[in-house]
KOLDRENBA-545274 format. One record per residue (C-alpha): residue number from 1; x, y, z; chain. Coordinates in pm, 1 decimal, decimal comma, padded with zeros to 6 digits, m for minus. Layout:
BEGIN
pt nr->NUM X->X Y->Y Z->Z kette->A;
...
END
This chain:
BEGIN
pt nr->1 X->09780,1 Y->08458,4 Z->09230,4 kette->A;
pt nr->2 X->09714,3 Y->08799,1 Z->09396,1 kette->A;
pt nr->3 X->09805,2 Y->09092,7 Z->09176,3 kette->A;
pt nr->4 X->10002,5 Y->09394,2 Z->09290,4 kette->A;
pt nr->5 X->09712,2 Y->09595,6 Z->09423,2 kette->A;
pt nr->6 X->09646,3 Y->09323,6 Z->09684,2 kette->A;
pt nr->7 X->09999,5 Y->09349,3 Z->09819,7 kette->A;
pt nr->8 X->09987,0 Y->09726,8 Z->09834,4 kette->A;
pt nr->9 X->09656,2 Y->09703,9 Z->10013,3 kette->A;
pt nr->10 X->09810,5 Y->09466,1 Z->10266,6 kette->A;
pt nr->11 X->10108,3 Y->09694,3 Z->10313,0 kette->A;
pt nr->12 X->09877,8 Y->09984,8 Z->10390,1 kette->A;
pt nr->13 X->09670,6 Y->09776,9 Z->10630,7 kette->A;
pt nr->14 X->09969,6 Y->09634,6 Z->10816,2 kette->A;
pt nr->15 X->10129,1 Y->09976,3 Z->10837,2 kette->A;
pt nr->16 X->09807,5 Y->10113,1 Z->10993,4 kette->A;
pt nr->17 X->09774,0 Y->09824,2 Z->11238,5 kette->A;
pt nr->18 X->10134,5 Y->09773,4 Z->11345,2 kette->A;
pt nr->19 X->10351,0 Y->10057,2 Z->11218,5 kette->A;
pt nr->20 X->10552,5 Y->10238,6 Z->11485,5 kette->A;
pt nr->21 X->10471,3 Y->09985,5 Z->11761,4 kette->A;
pt nr->22 X->10639,2 Y->09691,9 Z->11923,2 kette->A;
pt nr->23 X->10492,5 Y->09364,8 Z->11814,3 kette->A;
pt nr->24 X->10508,5 Y->08999,1 Z->11901,7 kette->A;
pt nr->25 X->10613,5 Y->08768,3 Z->11617,8 kette->A;
pt nr->26 X->10561,4 Y->08394,8 Z->11630,9 kette->A;
pt nr->27 X->10558,8 Y->08097,7 Z->11399,0 kette->A;
pt nr->28 X->10293,0 Y->07852,7 Z->11522,8 kette->A;
pt nr->29 X->10378,2 Y->07615,2 Z->11234,4 kette->A;
pt nr->30 X->10750,1 Y->07637,6 Z->11323,5 kette->A;
pt nr->31 X->10894,1 Y->07693,4 Z->10975,0 kette->A;
pt nr->32 X->10965,5 Y->08060,8 Z->11053,7 kette->A;
pt nr->33 X->11044,5 Y->08009,2 Z->11421,9 kette->A;
pt nr->34 X->11412,5 Y->08105,4 Z->11422,3 kette->A;
pt nr->35 X->11352,1 Y->08434,5 Z->11244,6 kette->A;
pt nr->36 X->11039,7 Y->08504,1 Z->11446,5 kette->A;
pt nr->37 X->11239,1 Y->08473,0 Z->11772,8 kette->A;
pt nr->38 X->11478,5 Y->08741,2 Z->11647,1 kette->A;
pt nr->39 X->11191,0 Y->08978,9 Z->11572,8 kette->A;
pt nr->40 X->10967,6 Y->08911,2 Z->11874,3 kette->A;
pt nr->41 X->10930,9 Y->09232,7 Z->12076,6 kette->A;
pt nr->42 X->11082,7 Y->09449,0 Z->11800,3 kette->A;
pt nr->43 X->10953,1 Y->09777,1 Z->11660,7 kette->A;
pt nr->44 X->10753,1 Y->09723,3 Z->11347,8 kette->A;
pt nr->45 X->10872,5 Y->10022,8 Z->11147,9 kette->A;
pt nr->46 X->10669,2 Y->10009,7 Z->10825,2 kette->A;
pt nr->47 X->10535,2 Y->09788,4 Z->10549,9 kette->A;
pt nr->48 X->10593,5 Y->09829,0 Z->10178,2 kette->A;
pt nr->49 X->10507,3 Y->09638,8 Z->09861,4 kette->A;
pt nr->50 X->10689,8 Y->09611,2 Z->09529,8 kette->A;
pt nr->51 X->10493,5 Y->09421,4 Z->09269,8 kette->A;
pt nr->52 X->10378,7 Y->09095,7 Z->09422,7 kette->A;
pt nr->53 X->10624,9 Y->09115,7 Z->09712,1 kette->A;
pt nr->54 X->10546,3 Y->09242,9 Z->10062,5 kette->A;
pt nr->55 X->10806,8 Y->09374,7 Z->10307,7 kette->A;
pt nr->56 X->10779,1 Y->09421,6 Z->10684,2 kette->A;
pt nr->57 X->11061,8 Y->09645,6 Z->10799,8 kette->A;
pt nr->58 X->11197,1 Y->09600,7 Z->11157,7 kette->A;
pt nr->59 X->11535,4 Y->09761,1 Z->11092,1 kette->A;
pt nr->60 X->11784,1 Y->09815,5 Z->10814,8 kette->A;
pt nr->61 X->11889,0 Y->09449,2 Z->10823,3 kette->A;
pt nr->62 X->11575,1 Y->09286,8 Z->10955,1 kette->A;
pt nr->63 X->11312,4 Y->09279,4 Z->10683,0 kette->A;
pt nr->64 X->11049,4 Y->09010,2 Z->10646,8 kette->A;
pt nr->65 X->10988,6 Y->08931,0 Z->10282,3 kette->A;
pt nr->66 X->10659,1 Y->08761,5 Z->10187,3 kette->A;
pt nr->67 X->10548,4 Y->08630,9 Z->09850,1 kette->A;
pt nr->68 X->10197,4 Y->08492,0 Z->09872,0 kette->A;
pt nr->69 X->10221,8 Y->08284,8 Z->09554,1 kette->A;
pt nr->70 X->09907,4 Y->08090,9 Z->09455,7 kette->A;
pt nr->71 X->09786,7 Y->07992,9 Z->09802,5 kette->A;
pt nr->72 X->09921,8 Y->08244,1 Z->10055,8 kette->A;
pt nr->73 X->09679,9 Y->08452,2 Z->10261,1 kette->A;
pt nr->74 X->09686,8 Y->08698,3 Z->10549,5 kette->A;
pt nr->75 X->09390,7 Y->08715,0 Z->10790,3 kette->A;
pt nr->76 X->09357,0 Y->09006,2 Z->11032,8 kette->A;
pt nr->77 X->09157,9 Y->09004,6 Z->11356,2 kette->A;
pt nr->78 X->09108,3 Y->09221,2 Z->11665,0 kette->A;
pt nr->79 X->09243,6 Y->09109,4 Z->11997,8 kette->A;
pt nr->80 X->09205,4 Y->08892,0 Z->12198,7 kette->A;
pt nr->81 X->09411,9 Y->08621,7 Z->12035,2 kette->A;
pt nr->82 X->09259,0 Y->08296,1 Z->11917,9 kette->A;
pt nr->83 X->09428,3 Y->07960,6 Z->11885,2 kette->A;
pt nr->84 X->09604,2 Y->07920,0 Z->11549,4 kette->A;
pt nr->85 X->09394,6 Y->07749,8 Z->11281,5 kette->A;
pt nr->86 X->09568,8 Y->07560,5 Z->11007,9 kette->A;
pt nr->87 X->09934,2 Y->07597,2 Z->10916,4 kette->A;
pt nr->88 X->10020,1 Y->07950,5 Z->11039,9 kette->A;
pt nr->89 X->10364,2 Y->08033,7 Z->10910,0 kette->A;
pt nr->90 X->10386,1 Y->08376,3 Z->11083,1 kette->A;
pt nr->91 X->10173,9 Y->08557,1 Z->11339,0 kette->A;
pt nr->92 X->10220,9 Y->08925,4 Z->11414,7 kette->A;
pt nr->93 X->10048,2 Y->09062,2 Z->11724,6 kette->A;
pt nr->94 X->10013,7 Y->09436,3 Z->11787,3 kette->A;
pt nr->95 X->09834,9 Y->09647,1 Z->12045,6 kette->A;
pt nr->96 X->09486,3 Y->09607,1 Z->11902,8 kette->A;
pt nr->97 X->09506,2 Y->09353,0 Z->11617,7 kette->A;
pt nr->98 X->09689,2 Y->09046,4 Z->11497,5 kette->A;
pt nr->99 X->09747,3 Y->08886,5 Z->11159,0 kette->A;
pt nr->100 X->09820,2 Y->08527,2 Z->11059,4 kette->A;
pt nr->101 X->10002,2 Y->08425,8 Z->10738,2 kette->A;
pt nr->102 X->09923,8 Y->08089,3 Z->10585,1 kette->A;
pt nr->103 X->10056,5 Y->07909,1 Z->10279,0 kette->A;
pt nr->104 X->10299,0 Y->08161,4 Z->10128,0 kette->A;
pt nr->105 X->10556,6 Y->08074,7 Z->09866,2 kette->A;
pt nr->106 X->10811,6 Y->08277,7 Z->10060,8 kette->A;
pt nr->107 X->10834,3 Y->08405,9 Z->10417,4 kette->A;
pt nr->108 X->11194,4 Y->08488,0 Z->10504,4 kette->A;
pt nr->109 X->11410,0 Y->08729,9 Z->10697,5 kette->A;
pt nr->110 X->11638,9 Y->08936,7 Z->10475,3 kette->A;
pt nr->111 X->11905,1 Y->09199,3 Z->10517,1 kette->A;
pt nr->112 X->11872,8 Y->09537,8 Z->10360,7 kette->A;
pt nr->113 X->12126,5 Y->09435,6 Z->10095,9 kette->A;
pt nr->114 X->11926,5 Y->09128,3 Z->10011,3 kette->A;
pt nr->115 X->11605,3 Y->09334,6 Z->09981,2 kette->A;
pt nr->116 X->11779,9 Y->09576,7 Z->09749,3 kette->A;
pt nr->117 X->11904,9 Y->09283,9 Z->09532,2 kette->A;
pt nr->118 X->11556,0 Y->09135,9 Z->09515,5 kette->A;
pt nr->119 X->11399,7 Y->09468,1 Z->09417,6 kette->A;
pt nr->120 X->11672,5 Y->09522,5 Z->09165,7 kette->A;
pt nr->121 X->11553,0 Y->09215,8 Z->08975,5 kette->A;
pt nr->122 X->11194,5 Y->09354,5 Z->08954,0 kette->A;
pt nr->123 X->11058,5 Y->09590,1 Z->08698,1 kette->A;
pt nr->124 X->10890,1 Y->09918,3 Z->08785,3 kette->A;
pt nr->125 X->10571,9 Y->09892,1 Z->08990,5 kette->A;
pt nr->126 X->10286,0 Y->10122,3 Z->08871,9 kette->A;
pt nr->127 X->10174,3 Y->10169,0 Z->09231,8 kette->A;
pt nr->128 X->10508,2 Y->10294,2 Z->09365,6 kette->A;
pt nr->129 X->10586,6 Y->10666,1 Z->09360,4 kette->A;
pt nr->130 X->10949,1 Y->10586,2 Z->09275,1 kette->A;
pt nr->131 X->10860,4 Y->10381,3 Z->08968,0 kette->A;
pt nr->132 X->11051,2 Y->10447,7 Z->08647,9 kette->A;
pt nr->133 X->10832,5 Y->10341,4 Z->08356,1 kette->A;
pt nr->134 X->11113,1 Y->10422,8 Z->08115,5 kette->A;
pt nr->135 X->11297,5 Y->10108,7 Z->08242,4 kette->A;
pt nr->136 X->11001,2 Y->09896,3 Z->08129,8 kette->A;
pt nr->137 X->10975,1 Y->10077,1 Z->07797,9 kette->A;
pt nr->138 X->11340,7 Y->10016,1 Z->07717,6 kette->A;
pt nr->139 X->11293,9 Y->09643,1 Z->07752,9 kette->A;
pt nr->140 X->10955,3 Y->09631,9 Z->07576,0 kette->A;
pt nr->141 X->11062,8 Y->09846,2 Z->07280,8 kette->A;
pt nr->142 X->11354,0 Y->09613,1 Z->07198,7 kette->A;
pt nr->143 X->11171,4 Y->09282,2 Z->07246,5 kette->A;
pt nr->144 X->11026,1 Y->09041,8 Z->06990,9 kette->A;
pt nr->145 X->10821,0 Y->08881,5 Z->07269,2 kette->A;
pt nr->146 X->10447,5 Y->08949,9 Z->07269,5 kette->A;
pt nr->147 X->10328,3 Y->09243,0 Z->07476,0 kette->A;
pt nr->148 X->10089,0 Y->08998,6 Z->07657,2 kette->A;
pt nr->149 X->10389,5 Y->08800,4 Z->07780,5 kette->A;
pt nr->150 X->10597,0 Y->09105,6 Z->07858,2 kette->A;
pt nr->151 X->10326,3 Y->09258,4 Z->08080,3 kette->A;
pt nr->152 X->10330,5 Y->08940,7 Z->08290,3 kette->A;
pt nr->153 X->10709,5 Y->08934,1 Z->08318,4 kette->A;
pt nr->154 X->10786,1 Y->09065,2 Z->08667,4 kette->A;
pt nr->155 X->11136,1 Y->09158,7 Z->08555,5 kette->A;
pt nr->156 X->10979,0 Y->09397,3 Z->08298,6 kette->A;
pt nr->157 X->10682,9 Y->09524,8 Z->08500,8 kette->A;
pt nr->158 X->10612,4 Y->09436,8 Z->08864,9 kette->A;
pt nr->159 X->10265,4 Y->09372,2 Z->08995,4 kette->A;
pt nr->160 X->10063,3 Y->09319,6 Z->08680,8 kette->A;
pt nr->161 X->09890,4 Y->08982,1 Z->08670,0 kette->A;
pt nr->162 X->09655,1 Y->08802,6 Z->08440,9 kette->A;
pt nr->163 X->09350,9 Y->09023,1 Z->08502,0 kette->A;
pt nr->164 X->09518,8 Y->09361,8 Z->08460,2 kette->A;
pt nr->165 X->09715,2 Y->09224,4 Z->08160,9 kette->A;
pt nr->166 X->09400,0 Y->09115,2 Z->07972,2 kette->A;
pt nr->167 X->09199,4 Y->09420,8 Z->08066,6 kette->A;
pt nr->168 X->09452,0 Y->09693,8 Z->07992,5 kette->A;
pt nr->169 X->09523,4 Y->09551,4 Z->07646,6 kette->A;
pt nr->170 X->09154,5 Y->09540,3 Z->07571,4 kette->A;
pt nr->171 X->09100,1 Y->09896,7 Z->07694,1 kette->A;
pt nr->172 X->09368,1 Y->10018,3 Z->07452,2 kette->A;
pt nr->173 X->09271,1 Y->09797,1 Z->07159,7 kette->A;
pt nr->174 X->09611,6 Y->09625,8 Z->07150,1 kette->A;
pt nr->175 X->09627,9 Y->09270,8 Z->07007,2 kette->A;
pt nr->176 X->09790,7 Y->09057,5 Z->07272,8 kette->A;
pt nr->177 X->10036,1 Y->08887,8 Z->07036,3 kette->A;
pt nr->178 X->10179,9 Y->09226,1 Z->06924,6 kette->A;
pt nr->179 X->10559,0 Y->09214,1 Z->06962,0 kette->A;
pt nr->180 X->10683,7 Y->09456,6 Z->07219,5 kette->A;
pt nr->181 X->10901,5 Y->09637,2 Z->06967,4 kette->A;
pt nr->182 X->10590,2 Y->09697,4 Z->06750,0 kette->A;
pt nr->183 X->10416,8 Y->09890,2 Z->07029,8 kette->A;
pt nr->184 X->10425,9 Y->10265,8 Z->06983,7 kette->A;
pt nr->185 X->10572,2 Y->10491,7 Z->07253,4 kette->A;
pt nr->186 X->10244,3 Y->10677,7 Z->07285,9 kette->A;
pt nr->187 X->10059,0 Y->10345,9 Z->07326,2 kette->A;
pt nr->188 X->10295,6 Y->10241,9 Z->07600,2 kette->A;
pt nr->189 X->10257,3 Y->10570,6 Z->07788,4 kette->A;
pt nr->190 X->09877,1 Y->10535,5 Z->07773,2 kette->A;
pt nr->191 X->09896,6 Y->10174,7 Z->07897,2 kette->A;
pt nr->192 X->10126,3 Y->10273,2 Z->08185,9 kette->A;
pt nr->193 X->09899,5 Y->10562,3 Z->08290,4 kette->A;
pt nr->194 X->09599,6 Y->10334,4 Z->08274,8 kette->A;
pt nr->195 X->09767,2 Y->10071,5 Z->08488,2 kette->A;
pt nr->196 X->09854,3 Y->10337,8 Z->08748,5 kette->A;
pt nr->197 X->09492,5 Y->10449,0 Z->08764,0 kette->A;
pt nr->198 X->09331,5 Y->10101,7 Z->08754,1 kette->A;
pt nr->199 X->09563,6 Y->09949,3 Z->09012,1 kette->A;
pt nr->200 X->09532,3 Y->10246,1 Z->09246,3 kette->A;
pt nr->201 X->09153,9 Y->10199,7 Z->09225,7 kette->A;
pt nr->202 X->09207,8 Y->09834,9 Z->09307,9 kette->A;
pt nr->203 X->09396,2 Y->09931,9 Z->09621,4 kette->A;
pt nr->204 X->09113,1 Y->10159,8 Z->09733,4 kette->A;
pt nr->205 X->08825,3 Y->09918,7 Z->09682,1 kette->A;
pt nr->206 X->08994,3 Y->09580,6 Z->09716,4 kette->A;
pt nr->207 X->08888,4 Y->09439,0 Z->09378,4 kette->A;
pt nr->208 X->08961,8 Y->09482,9 Z->09009,5 kette->A;
pt nr->209 X->08717,9 Y->09698,9 Z->08816,0 kette->A;
pt nr->210 X->08811,8 Y->09788,0 Z->08458,3 kette->A;
pt nr->211 X->08480,0 Y->09858,4 Z->08278,3 kette->A;
pt nr->212 X->08421,7 Y->10219,1 Z->08179,1 kette->A;
pt nr->213 X->08102,1 Y->10385,7 Z->08309,3 kette->A;
pt nr->214 X->07920,6 Y->10364,4 Z->07976,4 kette->A;
pt nr->215 X->07955,4 Y->09981,4 Z->07976,4 kette->A;
pt nr->216 X->07842,6 Y->09909,9 Z->08334,2 kette->A;
pt nr->217 X->07539,9 Y->09683,7 Z->08392,1 kette->A;
pt nr->218 X->07321,4 Y->09967,5 Z->08523,6 kette->A;
pt nr->219 X->07377,3 Y->10155,3 Z->08196,5 kette->A;
pt nr->220 X->07355,0 Y->09872,5 Z->07942,7 kette->A;
pt nr->221 X->07097,2 Y->09663,5 Z->08122,3 kette->A;
pt nr->222 X->07309,2 Y->09347,1 Z->08120,8 kette->A;
pt nr->223 X->07339,6 Y->09120,0 Z->08424,9 kette->A;
pt nr->224 X->07622,4 Y->09204,8 Z->08669,2 kette->A;
pt nr->225 X->07928,6 Y->08981,6 Z->08665,9 kette->A;
pt nr->226 X->07904,2 Y->08675,4 Z->08881,3 kette->A;
pt nr->227 X->08257,2 Y->08563,7 Z->08965,8 kette->A;
pt nr->228 X->08456,5 Y->08494,1 Z->09278,9 kette->A;
pt nr->229 X->08706,3 Y->08763,1 Z->09177,4 kette->A;
pt nr->230 X->08440,8 Y->09031,4 Z->09191,7 kette->A;
pt nr->231 X->08452,1 Y->09355,4 Z->08994,5 kette->A;
pt nr->232 X->08340,9 Y->09431,1 Z->08642,1 kette->A;
pt nr->233 X->08579,4 Y->09333,3 Z->08359,3 kette->A;
pt nr->234 X->08570,3 Y->09326,5 Z->07980,6 kette->A;
pt nr->235 X->08738,2 Y->08999,2 Z->07876,1 kette->A;
pt nr->236 X->08901,6 Y->08823,2 Z->08171,7 kette->A;
pt nr->237 X->08750,6 Y->08475,5 Z->08222,9 kette->A;
pt nr->238 X->08486,6 Y->08558,4 Z->07957,3 kette->A;
pt nr->239 X->08603,6 Y->08327,7 Z->07670,9 kette->A;
pt nr->240 X->08312,3 Y->08246,9 Z->07444,7 kette->A;
pt nr->241 X->08092,3 Y->08514,4 Z->07590,0 kette->A;
pt nr->242 X->07997,5 Y->08827,8 Z->07388,2 kette->A;
pt nr->243 X->08225,4 Y->09125,1 Z->07408,4 kette->A;
pt nr->244 X->08063,2 Y->09402,1 Z->07612,1 kette->A;
pt nr->245 X->08142,7 Y->09654,0 Z->07339,0 kette->A;
pt nr->246 X->08092,6 Y->09475,6 Z->07003,5 kette->A;
pt nr->247 X->07928,6 Y->09140,8 Z->07095,9 kette->A;
pt nr->248 X->08203,0 Y->08935,0 Z->06927,3 kette->A;
pt nr->249 X->08273,8 Y->08615,6 Z->07127,8 kette->A;
pt nr->250 X->08575,1 Y->08670,7 Z->07352,0 kette->A;
pt nr->251 X->08871,9 Y->08456,6 Z->07254,3 kette->A;
pt nr->252 X->09084,7 Y->08253,2 Z->07489,7 kette->A;
pt nr->253 X->09419,3 Y->08078,3 Z->07462,2 kette->A;
pt nr->254 X->09709,6 Y->07956,4 Z->07665,2 kette->A;
pt nr->255 X->10022,7 Y->08176,7 Z->07677,6 kette->A;
pt nr->256 X->10322,0 Y->08096,7 Z->07895,5 kette->A;
pt nr->257 X->10111,4 Y->07858,3 Z->08107,2 kette->A;
pt nr->258 X->09849,1 Y->08122,6 Z->08180,4 kette->A;
pt nr->259 X->09511,9 Y->08194,0 Z->08025,6 kette->A;
pt nr->260 X->09493,6 Y->08480,2 Z->07777,8 kette->A;
pt nr->261 X->09169,6 Y->08661,5 Z->07690,7 kette->A;
pt nr->262 X->09097,3 Y->08918,3 Z->07417,9 kette->A;
pt nr->263 X->08834,1 Y->09039,7 Z->07174,1 kette->A;
pt nr->264 X->08921,9 Y->08954,5 Z->06811,3 kette->A;
pt nr->265 X->08728,4 Y->09259,3 Z->06686,6 kette->A;
pt nr->266 X->08815,7 Y->09533,5 Z->06940,9 kette->A;
pt nr->267 X->09176,4 Y->09415,9 Z->06943,2 kette->A;
pt nr->268 X->09213,6 Y->09329,7 Z->06575,3 kette->A;
pt nr->269 X->09559,2 Y->09352,9 Z->06420,4 kette->A;
END
């Protein structure tokens, strides 16, 4: 599932391509046809993201909400238009470019009140300037749940997925099964600041890189990572492989139906 930096990157791209212009909106697949007809020819005001949710604003009570889920994708192309390929839920056509949305978990037209209610159920997003990390800390500091599970709970923290979860805990030497209430305030503030920086870098470059300069392949002489996700990481999807820092085999386990990765030495209790 795309992590928060992907949605913020899409919001920036769609804002650049369509913001402040009248657009055509269609649903070649038909499942978004009624809402698309209401938006067709409207002014695309702006795009925003909150966590793993993307919003296209056409007016105070006309907001398209998209959640990509596991399979959703946007593809952008320059004009002229091409025939739809596959099951295109929504097509937005601007003056120079168009984008097709396929396979999302959600693509729906909401009112401003409904958007506010949805966002109210989400935790603070490290990529939003209006984020309030104190809200997340208040929940974490009172919880017996593991910090690894809490970081993935979108009601606690919005936008962090499996990669950022595993990597930020490694970077701060935090055992993943540490109860939230056992985490120190200073540790939390360092984790939050690191998430802000790492995820902002992800928006800029379009991939997740978490390895510090001194551990990069060109410095250590190791082979670069070969993975469809791209980017250099410490522990994510590296179970059984040597830790890049101490050479201990990286551990893996299932937690809340997701894979968890950590170094038993660098993140010892």
